[in-house]
C-alpha positions in Angstrom: 7.2 44.6 -35.1 8.5 46.1 -38.3 6.7 49.3 -39.2 5.3 49.1 -42.7 6.4 52.3 -44.6 2.8 52.6 -45.8 1.7 53.3 -42.2 4.7 55.3 -41.1 4.1 59.0 -40.7 7.2 61.1 -41.2 5.8 64.4 -39.9 8.4 65.5 -37.3 6.2 68.2 -35.8 3.4 65.6 -35.3 5.8 63.2 -33.6 7.1 65.9 -31.3 3.6 67.0 -30.4 2.6 63.4 -29.7 5.7 62.8 -27.4 5.2 66.2 -25.7 1.5 65.4 -25.0 2.2 61.8 -23.8 5.2 63.0 -21.7 6.0 59.5 -20.5 8.3 56.9 -22.0 10.9 54.2 -21.6 14.4 55.5 -21.3 17.0 53.0 -22.7 20.7 53.2 -22.4 23.3 50.6 -23.2 26.9 50.2 -22.0 28.5 46.8 -21.5 25.9 44.0 -21.2 22.2 44.3 -21.5 20.6 47.7 -22.0 19.2 49.4 -18.9 15.7 50.9 -19.0 13.6 53.1 -16.8 10.1 54.3 -17.2 10.1 58.1 -16.9 7.9 61.2 -17.1 9.6 64.0 -19.0 9.0 67.5 -20.3 9.8 68.0 -24.0 10.8 71.4 -25.3 8.7 73.1 -27.9 11.2 72.2 -30.7 11.7 68.7 -29.4 15.4 69.3 -28.8 15.5 68.8 -25.0 13.7 66.4 -22.8 13.9 67.2 -19.1 13.5 64.2 -16.8 14.5 63.2 -13.3 15.9 59.9 -12.1 16.5 59.0 -8.5 20.2 58.7 -7.5 19.8 54.9 -6.8 18.7 54.3 -10.4 21.4 52.2 -12.2 21.3 54.5 -15.2 22.4 57.4 -13.0 25.3 55.4 -11.6 26.6 54.7 -15.1 26.6 58.4 -16.2 30.2 59.7 -16.3 29.7 62.3 -19.0 26.9 62.4 -21.6 25.6 59.0 -22.9 23.6 58.3 -26.0 20.0 57.2 -25.1 16.6 56.6 -26.5 13.2 57.3 -25.1 10.4 55.2 -26.6 7.0 56.9 -26.2 4.1 54.6 -26.8 0.5 55.4 -27.6 -2.6 53.2 -28.2 -2.1 49.8 -29.8 -4.3 46.9 -30.9 -4.4 43.5 -32.6 -5.9 43.5 -36.2 -7.5 40.2 -37.2 -6.9 39.0 -40.8 -10.7 38.4 -41.0 -11.2 42.2 -40.8 -9.6 42.9 -44.2 -12.4 41.2 -46.1 -9.8 39.7 -48.5 -8.5 36.1 -48.4 -5.0 35.1 -47.4 -4.2 38.0 -45.1 -2.1 37.8 -42.0 -2.8 39.3 -38.6 -1.0 42.5 -37.6 -0.7 44.9 -34.7 -1.4 48.6 -35.1 0.3 51.0 -32.8 1.5 54.5 -32.3 5.1 55.1 -31.1 7.8 57.8 -31.3 11.5 57.3 -30.4 13.5 60.2 -29.2 17.3 59.9 -29.4 19.9 62.1 -27.8 22.5 62.5 -25.1 21.6 62.0 -21.4 23.7 64.1 -19.0 23.6 64.9 -15.3 22.5 68.4 -14.5 23.6 70.5 -11.5 21.8 69.8 -8.2 20.6 73.4 -8.0 18.4 72.8 -11.2 16.4 70.0 -9.5 13.8 72.1 -7.7 12.9 74.0 -10.9 12.6 70.7 -12.9 10.4 69.1 -10.2 8.2 72.3 -10.0 7.8 72.4 -13.8 6.9 68.7 -14.0 4.4 68.9 -11.1 2.7 72.0 -12.7 2.5 70.2 -16.1 1.0 67.0 -14.8 -1.2 68.8 -12.2 -2.7 70.9 -15.0 -4.0 67.6 -16.6 -6.1 67.0 -13.5 -8.2 70.2 -13.8 -10.6 71.1 -12.3 -8.7 69.7 -9.4 -6.9 72.5 -7.5 -3.1 72.0 -7.7 
């Protein structure tokens, strides 16, 4: 899909809010050969500058990290097919409407002693979404 500029919102704050609220995306990294991807929950900082995430040691992405690597996280929202009949105008083509934000940056390993804090923060964030369930 090629986003039509007429439907492309360039409000950075809105993009950051969407990605922070969704908090789940596809992490992509490329080295030699085909890109590697992993579906990951993440916590995005208020300004959108830092995404904290956890990958298990056996993940191939972790094994290729020898220093920071450029990555992208694709965050998807709702999507749907749009029939050309719905335009009410002849000679239209079908399309697909969707919401997506791509976050780009450097992925780097963090010290092991930071893992517990990250997992506690992630658990608290996602457990909050289940209220009134007690965490």
